[in-house]
PDB file of N, CA, C and O in Angstrom:
ATOM      1  N   MET A   1      -2.606  33.842  16.072  1.00  0.00           N
ATOM      2  CA  MET A   1      -3.432  32.931  15.295  1.00  0.00           C
ATOM      3  C   MET A   1      -2.554  31.791  14.767  1.00  0.00           C
ATOM      4  O   MET A   1      -1.421  32.019  14.342  1.00  0.00           O
ATOM      5  N   THR A   2      -3.079  30.575  14.796  1.00  0.00           N
ATOM      6  CA  THR A   2      -2.310  29.429  14.332  1.00  0.00           C
ATOM      7  C   THR A   2      -2.480  29.237  12.830  1.00  0.00           C
ATOM      8  O   THR A   2      -3.495  29.620  12.249  1.00  0.00           O
ATOM      9  N   ASN A   3      -1.480  28.646  12.224  1.00  0.00           N
ATOM     10  CA  ASN A   3      -1.516  28.359  10.802  1.00  0.00           C
ATOM     11  C   ASN A   3      -2.119  26.978  10.612  1.00  0.00           C
ATOM     12  O   ASN A   3      -1.449  25.979  10.875  1.00  0.00           O
ATOM     13  N   LEU A   4      -3.345  26.894  10.169  1.00  0.00           N
ATOM     14  CA  LEU A   4      -4.031  25.614  10.044  1.00  0.00           C
ATOM     15  C   LEU A   4      -3.597  24.819   8.815  1.00  0.00           C
ATOM     16  O   LEU A   4      -4.042  23.687   8.627  1.00  0.00           O
ATOM     17  N   THR A   5      -2.741  25.393   7.982  1.00  0.00           N
ATOM     18  CA  THR A   5      -2.216  24.631   6.853  1.00  0.00           C
ATOM     19  C   THR A   5      -0.917  23.926   7.217  1.00  0.00           C
ATOM     20  O   THR A   5      -0.395  23.134   6.432  1.00  0.00           O
ATOM     21  N   ASP A   6      -0.402  24.207   8.386  1.00  0.00           N
ATOM     22  CA  ASP A   6       0.801  23.536   8.880  1.00  0.00           C
ATOM     23  C   ASP A   6       0.382  22.167   9.420  1.00  0.00           C
ATOM     24  O   ASP A   6      -0.470  22.095  10.306  1.00  0.00           O
ATOM     25  N   SER A   7       0.961  21.083   8.905  1.00  0.00           N
ATOM     26  CA  SER A   7       0.521  19.743   9.297  1.00  0.00           C
ATOM     27  C   SER A   7       0.760  19.440  10.777  1.00  0.00           C
ATOM     28  O   SER A   7       0.178  18.499  11.316  1.00  0.00           O
ATOM     29  N   LYS A   8       1.598  20.216  11.426  1.00  0.00           N
ATOM     30  CA  LYS A   8       1.847  19.965  12.851  1.00  0.00           C
ATOM     31  C   LYS A   8       0.670  20.386  13.730  1.00  0.00           C
ATOM     32  O   LYS A   8       0.500  19.863  14.831  1.00  0.00           O
ATOM     33  N   ASN A   9      -0.147  21.335  13.245  1.00  0.00           N
ATOM     34  CA  ASN A   9      -1.277  21.771  14.059  1.00  0.00           C
ATOM     35  C   ASN A   9      -2.584  21.859  13.274  1.00  0.00           C
ATOM     36  O   ASN A   9      -3.558  22.428  13.767  1.00  0.00           O
ATOM     37  N   ALA A  10      -2.618  21.309  12.067  1.00  0.00           N
ATOM     38  CA  ALA A  10      -3.831  21.341  11.260  1.00  0.00           C
ATOM     39  C   ALA A  10      -4.910  20.463  11.879  1.00  0.00           C
ATOM     40  O   ALA A  10      -4.616  19.440  12.498  1.00  0.00           O
ATOM     41  N   THR A  11      -6.143  20.868  11.705  1.00  0.00           N
ATOM     42  CA  THR A  11      -7.255  20.096  12.255  1.00  0.00           C
ATOM     43  C   THR A  11      -8.212  19.608  11.178  1.00  0.00           C
ATOM     44  O   THR A  11      -9.218  18.969  11.489  1.00  0.00           O
ATOM     45  N   HIS A  12      -7.915  19.897   9.929  1.00  0.00           N
ATOM     46  CA  HIS A  12      -8.821  19.475   8.870  1.00  0.00           C
ATOM     47  C   HIS A  12      -8.633  17.990   8.541  1.00  0.00           C
ATOM     48  O   HIS A  12      -7.720  17.351   9.065  1.00  0.00           O
ATOM     49  N   HIS A  13      -9.484  17.446   7.686  1.00  0.00           N
ATOM     50  CA  HIS A  13      -9.481  16.007   7.416  1.00  0.00           C
ATOM     51  C   HIS A  13      -8.272  15.520   6.633  1.00  0.00           C
ATOM     52  O   HIS A  13      -8.054  14.310   6.566  1.00  0.00           O
ATOM     53  N   TRP A  14      -7.474  16.405   6.036  1.00  0.00           N
ATOM     54  CA  TRP A  14      -6.275  15.975   5.315  1.00  0.00           C
ATOM     55  C   TRP A  14      -5.042  15.917   6.196  1.00  0.00           C
ATOM     56  O   TRP A  14      -3.957  15.601   5.709  1.00  0.00           O
ATOM     57  N   TYR A  15      -5.178  16.209   7.466  1.00  0.00           N
ATOM     58  CA  TYR A  15      -4.019  16.185   8.357  1.00  0.00           C
ATOM     59  C   TYR A  15      -3.241  14.864   8.276  1.00  0.00           C
ATOM     60  O   TYR A  15      -2.018  14.903   8.143  1.00  0.00           O
ATOM     61  N   PRO A  16      -3.891  13.709   8.349  1.00  0.00           N
ATOM     62  CA  PRO A  16      -3.107  12.463   8.285  1.00  0.00           C
ATOM     63  C   PRO A  16      -2.307  12.317   6.987  1.00  0.00           C
ATOM     64  O   PRO A  16      -1.184  11.814   7.008  1.00  0.00           O
ATOM     65  N   PHE A  17      -2.871  12.750   5.867  1.00  0.00           N
ATOM     66  CA  PHE A  17      -2.127  12.657   4.610  1.00  0.00           C
ATOM     67  C   PHE A  17      -0.958  13.628   4.608  1.00  0.00           C
ATOM     68  O   PHE A  17       0.126  13.289   4.133  1.00  0.00           O
ATOM     69  N   LEU A  18      -1.163  14.832   5.131  1.00  0.00           N
ATOM     70  CA  LEU A  18      -0.067  15.798   5.180  1.00  0.00           C
ATOM     71  C   LEU A  18       1.087  15.264   6.035  1.00  0.00           C
ATOM     72  O   LEU A  18       2.257  15.450   5.701  1.00  0.00           O
ATOM     73  N   LYS A  19       0.746  14.612   7.120  1.00  0.00           N
ATOM     74  CA  LYS A  19       1.764  14.012   7.976  1.00  0.00           C
ATOM     75  C   LYS A  19       2.507  12.904   7.211  1.00  0.00           C
ATOM     76  O   LYS A  19       3.734  12.822   7.263  1.00  0.00           O
ATOM     77  N   TYR A  20       1.756  12.061   6.506  1.00  0.00           N
ATOM     78  CA  TYR A  20       2.351  11.000   5.688  1.00  0.00           C
ATOM     79  C   TYR A  20       3.261  11.600   4.615  1.00  0.00           C
ATOM     80  O   TYR A  20       4.347  11.085   4.349  1.00  0.00           O
ATOM     81  N   GLN A  21       2.808  12.689   4.008  1.00  0.00           N
ATOM     82  CA  GLN A  21       3.585  13.360   2.973  1.00  0.00           C
ATOM     83  C   GLN A  21       4.925  13.859   3.530  1.00  0.00           C
ATOM     84  O   GLN A  21       5.961  13.718   2.879  1.00  0.00           O
ATOM     85  N   GLU A  22       4.901  14.431   4.709  1.00  0.00           N
ATOM     86  CA  GLU A  22       6.143  14.893   5.336  1.00  0.00           C
ATOM     87  C   GLU A  22       7.081  13.730   5.640  1.00  0.00           C
ATOM     88  O   GLU A  22       8.293  13.839   5.455  1.00  0.00           O
ATOM     89  N   GLU A  23       6.517  12.613   6.108  1.00  0.00           N
ATOM     90  CA  GLU A  23       7.334  11.432   6.398  1.00  0.00           C
ATOM     91  C   GLU A  23       7.982  10.896   5.123  1.00  0.00           C
ATOM     92  O   GLU A  23       9.143  10.488   5.135  1.00  0.00           O
ATOM     93  N   CYS A  24       7.235  10.898   4.035  1.00  0.00           N
ATOM     94  CA  CYS A  24       7.779  10.430   2.755  1.00  0.00           C
ATOM     95  C   CYS A  24       8.885  11.353   2.257  1.00  0.00           C
ATOM     96  O   CYS A  24       9.920  10.893   1.775  1.00  0.00           O
ATOM     97  N   GLU A  25       8.660  12.644   2.376  1.00  0.00           N
ATOM     98  CA  GLU A  25       9.674  13.609   1.958  1.00  0.00           C
ATOM     99  C   GLU A  25      10.966  13.413   2.745  1.00  0.00           C
ATOM    100  O   GLU A  25      12.059  13.556   2.197  1.00  0.00           O
ATOM    101  N   ALA A  26      10.840  13.086   4.023  1.00  0.00           N
ATOM    102  CA  ALA A  26      12.011  12.902   4.871  1.00  0.00           C
ATOM    103  C   ALA A  26      12.867  11.717   4.424  1.00  0.00           C
ATOM    104  O   ALA A  26      14.083  11.716   4.620  1.00  0.00           O
ATOM    105  N   ILE A  27      12.228  10.707   3.821  1.00  0.00           N
ATOM    106  CA  ILE A  27      12.991   9.537   3.370  1.00  0.00           C
ATOM    107  C   ILE A  27      13.192   9.525   1.850  1.00  0.00           C
ATOM    108  O   ILE A  27      13.710   8.557   1.293  1.00  0.00           O
ATOM    109  N   GLY A  28      12.778  10.610   1.187  1.00  0.00           N
ATOM    110  CA  GLY A  28      12.980  10.735  -0.244  1.00  0.00           C
ATOM    111  C   GLY A  28      12.032   9.910  -1.096  1.00  0.00           C
ATOM    112  O   GLY A  28      12.373   9.520  -2.213  1.00  0.00           O
ATOM    113  N   LYS A  29      10.849   9.644  -0.575  1.00  0.00           N
ATOM    114  CA  LYS A  29       9.851   8.853  -1.290  1.00  0.00           C
ATOM    115  C   LYS A  29       8.710   9.765  -1.724  1.00  0.00           C
ATOM    116  O   LYS A  29       8.347  10.701  -1.012  1.00  0.00           O
ATOM    117  N   GLU A  30       8.146   9.484  -2.899  1.00  0.00           N
ATOM    118  CA  GLU A  30       6.997  10.263  -3.361  1.00  0.00           C
ATOM    119  C   GLU A  30       5.745   9.817  -2.612  1.00  0.00           C
ATOM    120  O   GLU A  30       5.469   8.621  -2.515  1.00  0.00           O
ATOM    121  N   ALA A  31       5.008  10.751  -2.097  1.00  0.00           N
ATOM    122  CA  ALA A  31       3.777  10.445  -1.365  1.00  0.00           C
ATOM    123  C   ALA A  31       2.605  10.455  -2.332  1.00  0.00           C
ATOM    124  O   ALA A  31       2.388  11.432  -3.048  1.00  0.00           O
ATOM    125  N   THR A  32       1.848   9.355  -2.347  1.00  0.00           N
ATOM    126  CA  THR A  32       0.635   9.306  -3.158  1.00  0.00           C
ATOM    127  C   THR A  32      -0.540   8.963  -2.251  1.00  0.00           C
ATOM    128  O   THR A  32      -0.369   8.330  -1.209  1.00  0.00           O
ATOM    129  N   VAL A  33      -1.715   9.380  -2.651  1.00  0.00           N
ATOM    130  CA  VAL A  33      -2.905   9.098  -1.859  1.00  0.00           C
ATOM    131  C   VAL A  33      -3.136   7.589  -1.788  1.00  0.00           C
ATOM    132  O   VAL A  33      -3.514   7.067  -0.739  1.00  0.00           O
ATOM    133  N   ASN A  34      -2.912   6.894  -2.891  1.00  0.00           N
ATOM    134  CA  ASN A  34      -3.099   5.446  -2.921  1.00  0.00           C
ATOM    135  C   ASN A  34      -2.181   4.746  -1.910  1.00  0.00           C
ATOM    136  O   ASN A  34      -2.629   3.897  -1.139  1.00  0.00           O
ATOM    137  N   ASP A  35      -0.889   5.113  -1.924  1.00  0.00           N
ATOM    138  CA  ASP A  35       0.049   4.510  -0.967  1.00  0.00           C
ATOM    139  C   ASP A  35      -0.322   4.848   0.469  1.00  0.00           C
ATOM    140  O   ASP A  35      -0.208   4.007   1.361  1.00  0.00           O
ATOM    141  N   TRP A  36      -0.766   6.083   0.690  1.00  0.00           N
ATOM    142  CA  TRP A  36      -1.173   6.486   2.032  1.00  0.00           C
ATOM    143  C   TRP A  36      -2.377   5.672   2.498  1.00  0.00           C
ATOM    144  O   TRP A  36      -2.430   5.231   3.646  1.00  0.00           O
ATOM    145  N   MET A  37      -3.345   5.476   1.598  1.00  0.00           N
ATOM    146  CA  MET A  37      -4.531   4.703   1.972  1.00  0.00           C
ATOM    147  C   MET A  37      -4.158   3.252   2.280  1.00  0.00           C
ATOM    148  O   MET A  37      -4.711   2.646   3.198  1.00  0.00           O
ATOM    149  N   ARG A  38      -3.222   2.699   1.510  1.00  0.00           N
ATOM    150  CA  ARG A  38      -2.756   1.334   1.779  1.00  0.00           C
ATOM    151  C   ARG A  38      -2.051   1.281   3.140  1.00  0.00           C
ATOM    152  O   ARG A  38      -2.311   0.391   3.950  1.00  0.00           O
ATOM    153  N   ALA A  39      -1.165   2.233   3.375  1.00  0.00           N
ATOM    154  CA  ALA A  39      -0.381   2.246   4.616  1.00  0.00           C
ATOM    155  C   ALA A  39      -1.264   2.457   5.841  1.00  0.00           C
ATOM    156  O   ALA A  39      -0.959   1.953   6.922  1.00  0.00           O
ATOM    157  N   SER A  40      -2.351   3.198   5.677  1.00  0.00           N
ATOM    158  CA  SER A  40      -3.222   3.483   6.816  1.00  0.00           C
ATOM    159  C   SER A  40      -4.326   2.440   6.982  1.00  0.00           C
ATOM    160  O   SER A  40      -5.180   2.574   7.858  1.00  0.00           O
ATOM    161  N   GLY A  41      -4.309   1.400   6.140  1.00  0.00           N
ATOM    162  CA  GLY A  41      -5.277   0.315   6.292  1.00  0.00           C
ATOM    163  C   GLY A  41      -6.633   0.572   5.665  1.00  0.00           C
ATOM    164  O   GLY A  41      -7.570  -0.197   5.882  1.00  0.00           O
ATOM    165  N   GLN A  42      -6.755   1.638   4.893  1.00  0.00           N
ATOM    166  CA  GLN A  42      -8.041   1.970   4.299  1.00  0.00           C
ATOM    167  C   GLN A  42      -8.358   1.132   3.061  1.00  0.00           C
ATOM    168  O   GLN A  42      -9.500   1.100   2.602  1.00  0.00           O
ATOM    169  N   LEU A  43      -7.350   0.460   2.528  1.00  0.00           N
ATOM    170  CA  LEU A  43      -7.554  -0.400   1.367  1.00  0.00           C
ATOM    171  C   LEU A  43      -7.248  -1.853   1.721  1.00  0.00           C
ATOM    172  O   LEU A  43      -6.763  -2.610   0.880  1.00  0.00           O
ATOM    173  N   LYS A  44      -7.528  -2.237   2.945  1.00  0.00           N
ATOM    174  CA  LYS A  44      -7.184  -3.574   3.413  1.00  0.00           C
ATOM    175  C   LYS A  44      -7.796  -4.671   2.548  1.00  0.00           C
ATOM    176  O   LYS A  44      -7.113  -5.643   2.224  1.00  0.00           O
ATOM    177  N   ASN A  45      -9.047  -4.543   2.173  1.00  0.00           N
ATOM    178  CA  ASN A  45      -9.676  -5.565   1.334  1.00  0.00           C
ATOM    179  C   ASN A  45      -8.960  -5.697  -0.001  1.00  0.00           C
ATOM    180  O   ASN A  45      -8.755  -6.809  -0.488  1.00  0.00           O
ATOM    181  N   ARG A  46      -8.585  -4.590  -0.588  1.00  0.00           N
ATOM    182  CA  ARG A  46      -7.874  -4.607  -1.873  1.00  0.00           C
ATOM    183  C   ARG A  46      -6.496  -5.250  -1.715  1.00  0.00           C
ATOM    184  O   ARG A  46      -6.089  -6.062  -2.546  1.00  0.00           O
ATOM    185  N   VAL A  47      -5.790  -4.894  -0.665  1.00  0.00           N
ATOM    186  CA  VAL A  47      -4.465  -5.457  -0.411  1.00  0.00           C
ATOM    187  C   VAL A  47      -4.574  -6.962  -0.166  1.00  0.00           C
ATOM    188  O   VAL A  47      -3.764  -7.734  -0.680  1.00  0.00           O
ATOM    189  N   ASP A  48      -5.563  -7.378   0.609  1.00  0.00           N
ATOM    190  CA  ASP A  48      -5.770  -8.809   0.860  1.00  0.00           C
ATOM    191  C   ASP A  48      -6.053  -9.556  -0.438  1.00  0.00           C
ATOM    192  O   ASP A  48      -5.535 -10.652  -0.654  1.00  0.00           O
ATOM    193  N   PHE A  49      -6.881  -8.957  -1.307  1.00  0.00           N
ATOM    194  CA  PHE A  49      -7.195  -9.570  -2.594  1.00  0.00           C
ATOM    195  C   PHE A  49      -5.933  -9.709  -3.446  1.00  0.00           C
ATOM    196  O   PHE A  49      -5.693 -10.761  -4.039  1.00  0.00           O
ATOM    197  N   GLU A  50      -5.123  -8.640  -3.505  1.00  0.00           N
ATOM    198  CA  GLU A  50      -3.899  -8.683  -4.307  1.00  0.00           C
ATOM    199  C   GLU A  50      -2.929  -9.733  -3.777  1.00  0.00           C
ATOM    200  O   GLU A  50      -2.290 -10.436  -4.558  1.00  0.00           O
ATOM    201  N   ASN A  51      -2.815  -9.842  -2.461  1.00  0.00           N
ATOM    202  CA  ASN A  51      -1.924 -10.847  -1.870  1.00  0.00           C
ATOM    203  C   ASN A  51      -2.416 -12.259  -2.160  1.00  0.00           C
ATOM    204  O   ASN A  51      -1.614 -13.143  -2.464  1.00  0.00           O
ATOM    205  N   ALA A  52      -3.717 -12.479  -2.071  1.00  0.00           N
ATOM    206  CA  ALA A  52      -4.282 -13.794  -2.357  1.00  0.00           C
ATOM    207  C   ALA A  52      -4.096 -14.153  -3.825  1.00  0.00           C
ATOM    208  O   ALA A  52      -3.785 -15.299  -4.151  1.00  0.00           O
ATOM    209  N   LYS A  53      -4.284 -13.184  -4.705  1.00  0.00           N
ATOM    210  CA  LYS A  53      -4.100 -13.417  -6.138  1.00  0.00           C
ATOM    211  C   LYS A  53      -2.642 -13.766  -6.443  1.00  0.00           C
ATOM    212  O   LYS A  53      -2.370 -14.684  -7.217  1.00  0.00           O
ATOM    213  N   LYS A  54      -1.719 -13.043  -5.841  1.00  0.00           N
ATOM    214  CA  LYS A  54      -0.291 -13.312  -6.054  1.00  0.00           C
ATOM    215  C   LYS A  54       0.074 -14.703  -5.543  1.00  0.00           C
ATOM    216  O   LYS A  54       0.807 -15.435  -6.208  1.00  0.00           O
ATOM    217  N   ALA A  55      -0.427 -15.067  -4.377  1.00  0.00           N
ATOM    218  CA  ALA A  55      -0.148 -16.388  -3.818  1.00  0.00           C
ATOM    219  C   ALA A  55      -0.700 -17.491  -4.718  1.00  0.00           C
ATOM    220  O   ALA A  55      -0.051 -18.518  -4.914  1.00  0.00           O
ATOM    221  N   ALA A  56      -1.889 -17.280  -5.260  1.00  0.00           N
ATOM    222  CA  ALA A  56      -2.490 -18.267  -6.156  1.00  0.00           C
ATOM    223  C   ALA A  56      -1.677 -18.402  -7.439  1.00  0.00           C
ATOM    224  O   ALA A  56      -1.489 -19.509  -7.943  1.00  0.00           O
ATOM    225  N   GLU A  57      -1.197 -17.283  -7.964  1.00  0.00           N
ATOM    226  CA  GLU A  57      -0.368 -17.331  -9.172  1.00  0.00           C
ATOM    227  C   GLU A  57       0.940 -18.060  -8.908  1.00  0.00           C
ATOM    228  O   GLU A  57       1.388 -18.854  -9.735  1.00  0.00           O
ATOM    229  N   GLU A  58       1.563 -17.793  -7.744  1.00  0.00           N
ATOM    230  CA  GLU A  58       2.813 -18.471  -7.391  1.00  0.00           C
ATOM    231  C   GLU A  58       2.583 -19.972  -7.217  1.00  0.00           C
ATOM    232  O   GLU A  58       3.411 -20.782  -7.635  1.00  0.00           O
ATOM    233  N   GLU A  59       1.479 -20.335  -6.611  1.00  0.00           N
ATOM    234  CA  GLU A  59       1.148 -21.748  -6.422  1.00  0.00           C
ATOM    235  C   GLU A  59       0.921 -22.428  -7.775  1.00  0.00           C
ATOM    236  O   GLU A  59       1.337 -23.568  -7.980  1.00  0.00           O
ATOM    237  N   ALA A  60       0.269 -21.731  -8.680  1.00  0.00           N
ATOM    238  CA  ALA A  60       0.024 -22.283 -10.017  1.00  0.00           C
ATOM    239  C   ALA A  60       1.342 -22.500 -10.753  1.00  0.00           C
ATOM    240  O   ALA A  60       1.503 -23.496 -11.457  1.00  0.00           O
ATOM    241  N   LEU A  61       2.282 -21.572 -10.594  1.00  0.00           N
ATOM    242  CA  LEU A  61       3.586 -21.727 -11.234  1.00  0.00           C
ATOM    243  C   LEU A  61       4.365 -22.900 -10.643  1.00  0.00           C
ATOM    244  O   LEU A  61       5.064 -23.612 -11.363  1.00  0.00           O
ATOM    245  N   LYS A  62       4.244 -23.096  -9.343  1.00  0.00           N
ATOM    246  CA  LYS A  62       4.933 -24.211  -8.684  1.00  0.00           C
ATOM    247  C   LYS A  62       4.376 -25.552  -9.154  1.00  0.00           C
ATOM    248  O   LYS A  62       5.139 -26.489  -9.391  1.00  0.00           O
ATOM    249  N   SER A  63       3.071 -25.649  -9.288  1.00  0.00           N
ATOM    250  CA  SER A  63       2.455 -26.922  -9.645  1.00  0.00           C
ATOM    251  C   SER A  63       2.537 -27.196 -11.149  1.00  0.00           C
ATOM    252  O   SER A  63       2.424 -28.350 -11.563  1.00  0.00           O
ATOM    253  N   LYS A  64       2.725 -26.188 -11.956  1.00  0.00           N
ATOM    254  CA  LYS A  64       2.796 -26.384 -13.402  1.00  0.00           C
ATOM    255  C   LYS A  64       3.996 -27.248 -13.802  1.00  0.00           C
ATOM    256  O   LYS A  64       3.802 -28.196 -14.562  1.00  0.00           O
ATOM    257  N   PRO A  65       5.216 -26.985 -13.343  1.00  0.00           N
ATOM    258  CA  PRO A  65       6.339 -27.853 -13.706  1.00  0.00           C
ATOM    259  C   PRO A  65       6.148 -29.281 -13.218  1.00  0.00           C
ATOM    260  O   PRO A  65       6.574 -30.220 -13.890  1.00  0.00           O
ATOM    261  N   GLU A  66       5.517 -29.464 -12.063  1.00  0.00           N
ATOM    262  CA  GLU A  66       5.270 -30.811 -11.544  1.00  0.00           C
ATOM    263  C   GLU A  66       4.317 -31.551 -12.457  1.00  0.00           C
ATOM    264  O   GLU A  66       4.500 -32.742 -12.706  1.00  0.00           O
ATOM    265  N   ALA A  67       3.304 -30.868 -12.961  1.00  0.00           N
ATOM    266  CA  ALA A  67       2.350 -31.504 -13.858  1.00  0.00           C
ATOM    267  C   ALA A  67       3.035 -31.882 -15.165  1.00  0.00           C
ATOM    268  O   ALA A  67       2.728 -32.927 -15.740  1.00  0.00           O
ATOM    269  N   THR A  68       3.954 -31.056 -15.642  1.00  0.00           N
ATOM    270  CA  THR A  68       4.691 -31.335 -16.867  1.00  0.00           C
ATOM    271  C   THR A  68       5.579 -32.564 -16.684  1.00  0.00           C
ATOM    272  O   THR A  68       5.679 -33.393 -17.589  1.00  0.00           O
ATOM    273  N   LYS A  69       6.228 -32.690 -15.519  1.00  0.00           N
ATOM    274  CA  LYS A  69       7.091 -33.818 -15.234  1.00  0.00           C
ATOM    275  C   LYS A  69       6.276 -35.125 -15.187  1.00  0.00           C
ATOM    276  O   LYS A  69       6.738 -36.166 -15.655  1.00  0.00           O
ATOM    277  N   LYS A  70       5.081 -35.061 -14.629  1.00  0.00           N
ATOM    278  CA  LYS A  70       4.223 -36.247 -14.505  1.00  0.00           C
ATOM    279  C   LYS A  70       3.755 -36.718 -15.878  1.00  0.00           C
ATOM    280  O   LYS A  70       3.598 -37.916 -16.116  1.00  0.00           O
ATOM    281  N   ASP A  71       3.529 -35.742 -16.795  1.00  0.00           N
ATOM    282  CA  ASP A  71       3.045 -36.084 -18.139  1.00  0.00           C
ATOM    283  C   ASP A  71       4.146 -36.704 -18.996  1.00  0.00           C
ATOM    284  O   ASP A  71       3.845 -37.422 -19.949  1.00  0.00           O
ATOM    285  N   ALA A  72       5.394 -36.446 -18.684  1.00  0.00           N
ATOM    286  CA  ALA A  72       6.515 -36.926 -19.507  1.00  0.00           C
ATOM    287  C   ALA A  72       6.824 -38.377 -19.303  1.00  0.00           C
ATOM    288  O   ALA A  72       7.741 -38.907 -19.930  1.00  0.00           O
TER     289      ALA A  72
END
């Protein structure tokens, strides 16, 4: 009989996370469900939103000193 809790031969729906968890352990990183979902593309909309927000904030910071220089 096979051990279905072993991630190498598990067939349940958590198999991909168990595999991710083993990969993280191998490199000394803590495995979280959130990071796994991001890495597997399940939170793509959220990641895209965060990247767009960060880019907008960086752009605002770049243009702020220019606006200050123009006002002086």
